[in-house]
C-alpha positions as CSV (number, residue, x, y, z in Angstrom):
1,M,-5.9,4.8,-45.0
2,N,-8.5,5.8,-42.3
3,T,-6.9,5.7,-39.3
4,L,-9.6,5.0,-37.3
5,V,-9.6,1.6,-39.6
6,I,-6.0,0.5,-38.0
7,V,-6.6,1.5,-34.6
8,L,-9.9,-0.9,-34.6
9,I,-7.8,-3.6,-36.4
10,A,-4.9,-3.2,-34.0
11,A,-7.6,-3.4,-30.6
12,V,-9.4,-6.4,-32.3
13,C,-6.1,-8.2,-32.5
14,L,-4.7,-7.6,-29.1
15,L,-8.1,-8.8,-27.9
16,A,-7.7,-11.5,-29.4
17,G,-4.4,-12.4,-28.5
18,Y,-5.5,-12.0,-24.8
19,I,-8.7,-14.1,-24.8
20,L,-7.0,-16.8,-26.9
21,Y,-3.1,-17.0,-26.4
22,G,-3.1,-15.2,-23.4
23,R,-5.5,-18.0,-22.0
24,W,-3.8,-20.6,-23.7
25,L,-0.6,-20.4,-21.8
26,A,-2.1,-19.8,-18.2
27,N,-3.8,-23.0,-18.5
28,K,-0.8,-24.5,-20.3
29,W,1.2,-23.4,-16.9
30,G,-0.8,-24.3,-14.1
31,V,-2.4,-21.1,-13.4
32,D,-3.9,-21.8,-9.9
33,P,-6.1,-19.9,-7.7
34,K,-6.5,-22.2,-4.9
35,A,-2.3,-21.9,-4.4
36,K,-0.9,-19.3,-1.9
37,T,0.9,-16.3,-3.3
38,P,4.0,-15.2,-2.3
39,A,2.3,-12.0,-1.1
40,C,0.2,-13.7,1.4
41,A,2.3,-16.1,2.5
42,M,5.5,-13.6,3.6
43,E,3.6,-10.4,3.7
44,D,6.0,-8.0,5.6
45,G,4.3,-4.6,4.5
46,Q,6.9,-3.2,3.0
47,D,7.5,-5.1,-0.5
48,Y,5.2,-7.8,-0.1
49,V,1.9,-6.4,-0.4
50,P,-1.5,-8.8,-0.8
51,T,-3.1,-6.2,-3.5
52,D,-7.0,-6.3,-5.5
53,G,-5.8,-7.1,-8.8
54,W,-7.1,-4.4,-10.8
55,T,-5.1,-2.3,-8.3
56,V,-1.9,-4.2,-9.3
57,F,-3.0,-4.2,-13.2
58,A,-3.0,-0.2,-12.3
59,H,1.0,-0.4,-11.2
60,Q,2.3,-3.1,-13.9
61,F,0.4,-0.9,-17.0
62,S,1.9,2.5,-15.2
63,S,5.3,1.4,-14.0
64,I,5.7,-0.3,-18.1
65,A,3.9,2.4,-20.1
66,G,7.2,4.7,-20.3
67,A,8.4,6.6,-22.7
68,G,8.9,3.7,-24.8
69,P,5.6,3.2,-26.2
70,V,5.2,6.6,-27.7
71,T,9.1,7.4,-28.9
72,G,9.8,4.3,-30.5
73,A,6.2,4.0,-32.4
74,I,6.9,7.2,-33.9
75,Q,10.6,7.1,-34.6
76,A,10.2,3.8,-36.3
77,A,7.7,5.1,-38.8
78,V,10.8,6.5,-41.1
79,F,10.7,2.7,-42.5
80,G,6.2,3.2,-43.1
81,W,3.5,2.0,-40.5
82,L,2.9,-0.9,-41.6
83,P,6.5,-2.2,-40.6
84,V,5.6,-0.9,-37.1
85,L,2.1,-2.0,-37.1
86,L,2.6,-5.7,-38.1
87,W,5.9,-5.7,-35.1
88,V,3.4,-4.0,-32.6
89,I,0.5,-6.3,-33.2
90,L,2.5,-9.6,-33.4
91,G,5.6,-8.6,-30.8
92,G,2.9,-7.1,-28.2
93,I,1.0,-10.9,-28.4
94,F,3.8,-13.8,-29.3
95,F,6.9,-11.7,-28.2
96,G,6.4,-9.2,-24.9
97,A,2.9,-10.4,-23.3
98,V,4.2,-13.9,-23.4
99,T,7.4,-12.9,-21.8
100,D,5.6,-10.1,-18.8
101,F,3.6,-12.6,-18.2
102,G,6.3,-15.7,-18.0
103,A,8.4,-13.7,-15.8
104,L,5.3,-12.8,-12.9
105,Y,4.4,-16.3,-13.3
106,A,7.8,-17.8,-12.8
107,S,8.4,-14.9,-9.9
108,V,5.1,-16.3,-8.4
109,K,5.8,-19.8,-8.3
110,N,9.4,-19.2,-6.2
111,E,8.7,-16.8,-3.7
112,G,8.9,-13.6,-5.5
113,K,12.1,-14.2,-6.6
114,S,13.9,-11.6,-9.2
115,M,15.0,-12.4,-12.3
116,G,18.9,-12.4,-10.9
117,L,18.0,-14.9,-8.0
118,L,15.4,-17.3,-10.4
119,I,18.3,-17.2,-12.1
120,E,20.7,-18.7,-9.5
121,T,17.9,-21.4,-9.3
122,Y,17.8,-22.6,-12.1
123,I,20.7,-21.7,-14.1
124,G,23.5,-20.5,-11.7
125,K,25.5,-18.1,-9.2
126,T,28.0,-16.9,-12.1
127,G,24.8,-16.6,-14.2
128,R,22.9,-14.5,-11.3
129,K,25.7,-12.1,-10.1
130,L,26.6,-11.1,-13.9
131,F,22.5,-10.5,-14.8
132,L,22.2,-8.4,-11.3
133,L,25.4,-6.5,-12.3
134,F,24.0,-5.7,-15.8
135,C,20.6,-4.8,-14.3
136,W,21.5,-2.6,-11.9
137,L,24.2,-0.5,-14.5
138,F,20.6,-0.8,-17.0
139,T,18.6,0.8,-14.5
140,L,21.4,3.7,-13.8
141,I,20.7,4.9,-17.5
142,V,17.0,4.8,-17.3
143,I,17.0,7.0,-13.9
144,A,19.6,9.6,-15.5
145,A,17.6,9.1,-18.8
146,F,14.1,9.7,-17.4
147,A,14.8,12.0,-14.4
148,D,16.3,14.5,-17.0
149,M,13.3,14.2,-19.4
150,V,10.9,14.8,-16.5
151,A,12.9,17.8,-15.2
152,G,13.0,19.1,-18.5
153,T,8.8,18.8,-18.7
154,F,8.5,20.8,-15.8
155,N,11.2,23.3,-16.9
156,A,9.4,27.0,-16.6
157,Y,12.5,28.6,-18.3
158,T,14.1,29.2,-21.4
159,V,18.4,29.9,-22.5
160,K,18.2,32.3,-25.5
161,D,22.0,33.8,-26.5
162,G,22.9,33.5,-22.7
163,V,19.9,35.4,-21.2
164,T,17.5,33.1,-19.1
165,A,13.7,33.9,-19.3
166,L,10.2,32.3,-19.0
167,S,9.3,30.2,-21.5
168,P,5.8,30.5,-23.6
169,A,4.9,27.0,-22.3
170,A,6.0,28.3,-18.4
171,Q,2.3,28.4,-16.9
172,T,1.8,24.6,-18.5
173,N,4.5,23.3,-17.4
174,G,4.6,24.7,-14.0
175,A,0.8,23.7,-13.6
176,A,2.3,19.7,-14.5
177,G,4.8,20.3,-12.2
178,S,2.5,21.3,-9.3
179,I,-0.1,18.5,-10.3
180,S,2.7,16.2,-10.0
181,L,3.8,17.1,-6.6
182,L,0.0,16.7,-5.2
183,F,-0.2,13.8,-7.0
184,I,2.6,12.5,-4.0
185,V,0.8,13.8,-1.0
186,F,-2.8,13.0,-2.5
187,A,-1.3,9.4,-3.5
188,M,-0.3,8.8,0.4
189,V,-3.9,9.8,1.6
190,F,-5.0,7.5,-0.6
191,G,-2.6,5.2,0.2
192,L,-3.7,5.6,4.5
193,I,-7.2,5.2,3.4
194,Q,-7.2,2.2,1.5
195,K,-4.8,0.7,4.4
196,K,-7.5,1.7,6.7
197,L,-11.2,1.1,5.7
198,H,-10.2,-1.8,2.4
199,L,-11.8,-0.1,0.0
200,T,-12.9,-2.0,-3.1
201,G,-14.9,-1.4,-6.5
202,W,-16.6,1.7,-6.9
203,K,-15.8,2.9,-3.4
204,E,-12.0,2.4,-4.6
205,T,-12.5,3.9,-7.8
206,A,-14.6,7.0,-6.3
207,V,-11.8,7.7,-4.1
208,G,-8.9,7.5,-6.4
209,L,-11.0,9.7,-8.9
210,A,-11.3,12.3,-6.5
211,C,-7.9,12.5,-4.9
212,T,-6.7,12.7,-8.6
213,A,-9.0,15.4,-9.6
214,A,-8.4,17.6,-6.7
215,A,-4.9,17.1,-7.8
216,F,-5.3,19.1,-11.1
217,A,-7.7,21.6,-9.8
218,I,-5.1,22.8,-7.1
219,G,-2.5,22.4,-9.6
220,M,-3.5,24.1,-12.2
221,A,-4.4,26.9,-9.9
222,F,-1.4,27.3,-8.6
223,P,1.5,26.2,-10.9
224,L,4.9,25.9,-9.6
225,T,7.4,27.7,-11.6
226,A,11.3,26.8,-11.5
227,G,14.2,25.7,-13.3
228,K,15.7,22.4,-14.7
229,E,17.7,22.3,-11.9
230,T,15.3,22.0,-9.1
231,W,12.9,19.9,-10.8
232,S,15.7,17.6,-11.1
233,Y,16.2,17.6,-7.5
234,L,12.6,17.2,-6.3
235,T,12.7,14.2,-8.8
236,F,15.3,12.4,-7.3
237,A,13.3,13.2,-3.8
238,Y,10.5,11.4,-4.9
239,I,12.1,8.6,-6.6
240,F,14.0,8.4,-2.9
241,M,10.8,7.8,-1.3
242,A,9.4,6.0,-4.0
243,A,12.1,3.5,-3.6
244,V,12.5,2.5,0.0
245,L,8.6,3.6,1.7
246,P,5.8,0.8,1.6
247,M,4.5,-0.1,-1.6
248,W,1.2,0.5,-0.2
249,L,1.9,3.8,1.3
250,L,3.2,5.7,-2.3
251,M,3.6,3.8,-5.5
252,Q,0.4,1.6,-5.9
253,P,-1.9,4.2,-5.0
254,R,0.1,6.7,-7.0
255,D,0.0,4.2,-9.9
256,Y,-3.7,3.8,-9.2
257,M,-4.5,7.5,-9.8
258,T,-1.8,7.9,-12.9
259,T,-4.1,4.7,-14.6
260,F,-7.3,7.3,-14.3
261,M,-4.7,9.8,-16.6
262,F,-3.8,7.4,-18.9
263,A,-6.9,5.9,-19.2
264,G,-8.4,9.6,-19.9
265,M,-5.6,10.0,-22.7
266,I,-6.1,7.1,-24.5
267,I,-9.7,7.6,-24.6
268,G,-9.2,11.4,-25.7
269,A,-7.4,9.7,-28.5
270,V,-9.3,7.2,-29.5
271,V,-12.5,8.9,-29.5
272,G,-11.1,12.5,-31.4
273,L,-9.9,9.4,-33.8
274,A,-13.0,8.2,-34.6
275,V,-14.9,11.5,-34.1
276,A,-12.1,13.3,-36.8
277,H,-10.8,9.6,-38.5
278,P,-8.2,11.7,-40.4
279,S,-5.9,9.2,-42.7
280,M,-3.0,8.2,-42.0
281,N,-0.6,10.2,-44.1
282,L,3.2,8.1,-43.0
283,P,3.7,6.1,-46.0
284,V,3.0,2.4,-45.8
285,Y,6.7,1.6,-45.9
286,T,9.8,3.5,-47.5
287,G,12.2,0.6,-47.8
288,F,14.3,-1.8,-46.3
289,R,17.1,1.2,-45.4
290,N,16.5,4.4,-43.8
291,E,19.7,6.9,-44.2
292,Q,19.7,8.5,-41.0
293,M,18.2,4.8,-38.9
294,G,19.9,2.0,-41.0
295,D,18.4,-1.3,-42.1
296,M,15.0,-3.0,-40.9
297,F,15.9,-5.5,-39.3
298,P,17.4,-5.6,-36.4
299,I,16.6,-1.4,-35.9
300,L,12.7,-1.5,-36.4
301,F,13.0,-4.5,-33.6
302,V,15.0,-2.0,-31.5
303,T,13.6,1.1,-31.8
304,V,10.3,-0.2,-30.4
305,A,11.2,-2.3,-27.7
306,C,8.2,-0.9,-25.3
307,G,4.5,-1.7,-27.2
308,A,6.1,-4.9,-28.8
309,V,8.9,-7.0,-26.4
310,S,11.1,-4.5,-24.0
311,G,13.2,-6.3,-20.8
312,F,12.5,-3.5,-18.4
313,H,9.2,-4.9,-18.2
314,S,10.6,-8.2,-17.0
315,L,12.0,-6.6,-14.0
316,V,8.9,-4.9,-12.7
317,S,7.0,-8.3,-13.2
318,S,9.3,-10.2,-11.2
319,G,10.6,-6.9,-9.0
320,T,7.7,-5.7,-7.8
321,S,4.3,-7.0,-9.0
322,S,5.0,-10.2,-8.2
323,K,5.1,-10.0,-4.4
324,T,1.7,-7.8,-4.7
325,I,-0.3,-10.4,-6.3
326,S,-2.6,-12.2,-3.8
327,N,-4.6,-14.9,-6.3
328,E,-2.8,-16.6,-9.4
329,R,-5.7,-15.9,-11.2
330,D,-5.0,-12.5,-11.6
331,M,-1.2,-12.7,-13.0
332,L,-3.0,-12.7,-16.6
333,K,-4.2,-9.2,-16.7
334,V,-1.5,-7.7,-14.8
335,G,1.2,-9.6,-16.8
336,Y,-0.4,-10.3,-20.3
337,G,-3.6,-7.9,-20.4
338,A,-1.0,-5.0,-19.4
339,M,1.4,-5.6,-21.6
340,V,-1.7,-5.9,-24.7
341,L,-2.7,-2.5,-23.6
342,E,0.5,-1.1,-23.8
343,S,0.8,-2.5,-27.0
344,L,-2.4,-0.3,-28.2
345,L,-0.7,2.7,-26.5
346,A,1.6,2.1,-29.5
347,V,-0.6,1.9,-31.8
348,L,-2.6,5.3,-31.5
349,A,1.0,7.1,-30.8
350,L,1.5,5.9,-34.5
351,C,-1.9,6.5,-35.8
352,V,-1.8,10.4,-33.9
353,A,1.3,10.9,-36.1
354,G,0.2,9.8,-39.2
355,A,-2.8,12.3,-38.9
356,A,-0.7,14.9,-37.8
357,A,1.6,14.4,-40.9
358,S,1.4,16.6,-44.3
359,A,-0.8,15.2,-47.0
360,D,2.4,14.7,-48.8
361,G,3.9,12.3,-45.9
362,T,6.1,14.6,-44.4
363,P,6.2,14.2,-40.5
364,A,5.1,17.0,-37.8
365,A,8.1,18.8,-36.7
366,G,8.7,18.1,-33.2
367,T,9.8,15.1,-30.7
368,P,7.6,12.2,-30.5
369,F,6.4,13.1,-27.5
370,Q,5.2,16.9,-29.0
371,I,4.0,15.3,-32.0
372,F,1.7,12.8,-29.2
373,S,0.4,15.6,-26.7
374,A,-0.2,18.2,-29.3
375,G,-2.1,15.8,-31.1
376,V,-4.1,14.6,-28.4
377,A,-4.7,17.7,-26.4
378,G,-5.8,19.0,-30.4
379,F,-8.8,16.7,-30.1
380,L,-9.3,17.2,-26.0
381,E,-9.7,20.5,-27.7
382,M,-12.6,19.4,-29.8
383,F,-14.9,18.6,-26.9
384,G,-15.0,21.7,-26.0
385,I,-12.2,21.2,-23.1
386,P,-9.9,24.7,-22.2
387,V,-6.7,25.2,-24.1
388,Y,-5.4,25.4,-20.6
389,A,-6.6,22.8,-18.9
390,A,-6.3,20.2,-22.2
391,Q,-2.3,21.5,-21.8
392,C,-1.8,21.0,-18.7
393,F,-3.1,17.3,-18.7
394,M,-1.0,16.3,-22.0
395,T,1.9,17.6,-20.3
396,M,0.9,15.9,-17.0
397,C,0.6,12.8,-19.3
398,V,4.0,12.9,-20.4
399,S,5.6,13.8,-17.7
400,A,3.5,10.6,-15.8
401,L,4.6,8.2,-18.9
402,A,8.0,8.6,-17.7
403,L,7.6,9.3,-14.0
404,T,5.6,6.1,-13.6
405,S,8.6,4.1,-14.8
406,L,11.5,6.0,-13.0
407,D,9.8,5.4,-9.5
408,S,9.9,1.7,-10.8
409,V,12.9,1.3,-12.3
410,A,14.6,3.5,-8.9
411,R,13.0,0.4,-6.7
412,I,14.1,-2.4,-9.0
413,G,18.1,-0.5,-8.9
414,R,17.8,-0.4,-5.4
415,M,16.8,-4.3,-4.7
416,S,19.6,-5.1,-8.0
417,F,22.1,-3.7,-5.7
418,Q,21.2,-5.1,-2.7
419,E,20.6,-8.7,-4.3
420,L,23.7,-8.6,-6.0
421,F,26.1,-8.6,-2.6
422,S,23.0,-10.6,-0.2
423,T,24.0,-14.3,0.5
424,D,21.4,-16.8,1.6
425,D,21.7,-16.4,5.4
426,M,22.2,-12.7,6.0
427,K,21.9,-13.0,9.6
428,Y,25.3,-13.9,9.8
429,A,26.4,-12.0,6.9
430,E,29.5,-10.0,7.3
431,G,29.2,-6.4,8.4
432,W,30.2,-5.0,4.9
433,R,27.8,-7.2,3.2
434,K,25.0,-5.8,6.0
435,V,25.9,-2.4,5.2
436,L,25.6,-2.8,1.3
437,C,22.4,-4.5,1.2
438,N,20.6,-2.5,3.9
439,K,17.6,-0.6,2.1
440,Y,18.7,2.5,2.6
441,F,22.5,2.9,1.9
442,A,21.3,0.6,-1.7
443,T,19.0,3.5,-2.8
444,V,21.7,6.0,-1.8
445,V,24.0,4.8,-4.1
446,T,21.9,3.9,-6.6
447,L,20.4,7.2,-7.1
448,A,24.0,8.9,-6.6
449,C,25.0,7.0,-9.1
450,G,22.2,8.2,-11.1
451,F,22.5,11.3,-10.6
452,I,26.2,12.0,-11.8
453,L,25.0,9.8,-14.9
454,T,22.4,12.9,-15.7
455,K,25.4,15.8,-14.7
456,I,27.8,14.0,-16.9
457,G,26.3,13.0,-20.3
458,Y,23.8,9.7,-19.9
459,A,23.4,11.1,-23.6
460,N,27.0,9.7,-25.0
461,I,25.8,5.7,-24.1
462,W,22.3,5.9,-24.7
463,P,22.2,5.0,-28.0
464,L,22.7,1.5,-26.9
465,F,19.9,1.7,-24.4
466,G,17.5,-0.1,-27.0
467,S,20.5,-2.9,-27.6
468,A,21.0,-3.3,-24.0
469,N,17.3,-3.2,-23.1
470,Q,16.2,-5.9,-26.1
471,L,19.4,-7.8,-24.8
472,L,18.0,-7.7,-21.6
473,S,14.5,-9.6,-23.4
474,G,16.9,-12.1,-24.9
475,L,18.5,-13.1,-21.5
476,V,15.3,-13.3,-19.4
477,L,13.3,-15.2,-22.3
478,I,16.1,-18.5,-21.9
479,T,15.5,-18.3,-18.3
480,L,12.2,-18.9,-18.5
481,C,12.2,-21.5,-21.3
482,V,15.4,-23.1,-18.4
483,F,12.4,-22.3,-15.8
484,L,9.9,-23.9,-17.9
485,K,11.5,-27.1,-18.6
486,V,12.8,-28.1,-15.4
487,T,9.4,-27.9,-14.1
488,Q,8.0,-29.9,-17.0
489,R,6.3,-26.8,-18.6
490,E,5.7,-26.1,-22.2
491,N,8.2,-23.8,-23.2
492,R,8.2,-24.1,-27.0
493,T,6.5,-21.1,-28.0
494,L,8.6,-19.2,-26.5
495,L,11.8,-20.5,-28.5
496,I,11.2,-18.9,-31.2
497,P,10.9,-15.2,-29.9
498,L,14.3,-16.1,-28.2
499,V,15.9,-17.1,-31.1
500,I,14.7,-13.6,-32.6
501,M,15.2,-11.1,-29.8
502,L,18.9,-12.8,-29.6
503,C,19.8,-12.7,-33.1
504,V,18.1,-8.8,-33.3
505,T,19.9,-8.0,-30.7
506,F,23.5,-9.4,-31.3
507,T,23.0,-7.6,-35.0
508,A,22.5,-4.7,-33.8
509,L,25.1,-4.3,-31.5
510,I,28.0,-6.0,-34.1
511,E,26.4,-3.4,-36.7
512,R,27.1,-0.4,-34.0
513,S,30.9,-1.6,-33.0
514,I,31.5,-1.9,-36.8
515,A,30.1,1.7,-37.0
516,L,31.7,2.6,-33.9
517,V,35.3,1.5,-35.4
518,N,34.8,3.3,-38.7
519,A,34.4,6.2,-36.9
520,F,37.6,6.1,-35.5
521,G,39.2,5.1,-38.8
522,A,37.9,8.3,-39.9
523,G,39.3,10.4,-37.6
524,T,35.8,11.8,-36.4
525,A,35.4,9.4,-33.3
526,V,35.8,10.4,-29.9
527,F,36.7,8.7,-27.2
528,M,34.0,10.2,-24.6
529,V,31.7,9.5,-27.1
530,E,31.8,6.6,-29.7
531,G,35.0,4.9,-27.3
532,L,33.2,4.6,-24.4
533,Q,29.7,3.5,-26.2
534,L,32.2,0.5,-28.4
535,I,33.4,-0.6,-24.8
536,I,30.4,-0.8,-24.1
537,A,28.6,-2.3,-26.4
538,A,31.5,-5.2,-26.1
539,L,30.7,-5.9,-22.3
540,L,27.1,-6.3,-23.6
541,M,28.1,-8.9,-26.0
542,V,30.8,-10.9,-23.5
543,L,27.8,-10.8,-21.1
544,G,25.1,-12.1,-23.3
545,V,27.2,-14.5,-24.7
546,I,28.5,-15.8,-21.4
547,I,24.4,-16.1,-19.8
548,V,23.0,-17.5,-23.5
549,Y,26.0,-20.1,-23.4
550,T,25.2,-21.1,-19.2
551,S,22.1,-20.8,-19.8
552,G,21.7,-23.2,-23.6
553,R,23.6,-25.4,-21.8
554,E,21.2,-25.6,-18.8
555,L,18.4,-25.9,-21.4
556,F,19.6,-28.8,-23.5
557,Q,20.3,-30.4,-20.4
558,K,17.9,-33.1,-19.5
559,K,15.3,-31.9,-16.7
560,A,16.9,-31.1,-13.2
561,E,16.5,-32.3,-10.3
562,G,15.3,-30.8,-6.8
563,V,14.6,-27.6,-8.1
564,K,12.3,-25.8,-5.4
565,E,8.9,-24.0,-6.3
566,T,6.1,-22.6,-4.1
567,D,3.3,-24.8,-3.9
568,K,-0.3,-24.1,-2.5
569,S,0.5,-23.8,1.0
570,G,3.4,-20.6,-0.6
571,L,6.3,-23.6,1.3
572,Q,8.9,-24.7,-1.0
573,T,8.9,-28.4,-2.3
574,E,11.0,-30.3,-4.3
575,A,9.5,-29.7,-8.7
């Protein structure tokens, strides 16, 4: 089948989902353009910052469009491209976009509270503590994995037979690293200009593009050659800044600039597929079971998370984006629209991988990122873009996919740690509690734990990341169901996604646990690998059962009374 046809079908379906289903949900839930949002009512110049809707969209998309949509879609193609395509389209429209939009909506209607605090409001304090602990531990895994990925991308050296030497891609990797550092500088310049002049429309776009182009031009001219360890330290230094500095100064302008890159990458992939229109060489369907990965259910739905539905997205929606929405009418494009665009990115990654495969269906060699970046770089070269520029651009895009999620998850990890130890009235809290809730202390602890995890081997527990991520989506969905019921809003559309995601998660965890137990029985297991995974899998299942039971009990009880939500004035009223 022609890859262009696949992309067009996906694009039409996703756009229709946004226009029809997304707007229907917005009307059913009651999006009110006249309501005063938390960003306006609680503006503090740090986290609560009223921001233009498209800038918030850029932040949301840049944060959620991490490694997942590329990696997951290509990895899951072992079951065939059709199951992946169907799950991305249906999952994106009815699962992922609904979850992201719902989390954003619930947070905006409740003073910009994170999912953990929403759980306390609508379910109880025990659920809040368990959820926040889970979120914080989850962010540590993401920080460790993505920081290691970024440092490896910029690494200019290779080791062979104990000898360290410059790698063939040293100049390209060094240039991408230099561009990333310059992105920080120019983003802060852009943020200061925006703060001073309040640019909008074409003026904001022009300044953002100029800063982006300048970072690329200077970075490609002066590549920074450094090893993985050096880049690891620089990466953690950057995410520390991103976690503590005001949103308007670094994260928002950097995400805005990064969106230009992602737009260029997506346009390059679309135009390349339109001009070359290669065939989809991957098989349509290979069967329910794959020898390496296991059964299509639940593995497909765990592997393809970002691009279909991801629990991590809700942390961004309720953790950062909800605190910057200046008008409720922007919530649809930020919450629903960003997810739909990410689904399209997953489809493009699938098609690029399909075009790169051999005629007999054999997948291209390399990691999913290598396959995708090489494919898009080849498309760019078709249009006369120099090889070096195309390679630098795609290397930067690959690193940015991880880096933009990394800075958001660092900030969310810091906030989760603070909320875990916070009380209703921090003014009279104990001294130790005030220390733990200090944003600098919380950031240092979070990043230190993430850094240690990179050194001792996050890869030992990474196989459980997909299950943990989808468990998070299930917990968010059940929380949203409770919120919508309590506030007398439509929640029936969330029930089917909720049931499916819980079935997917627990099936995946049970299957993985059985496989780990069998490995111990066969004498092939190692405690620091399989043993650690088994312990974490058991803890995830226990945590999931507790939260599901607690939330489910609230869900099936009669409407709660006295729950508070934000009214048009930005003050809390009885629901």
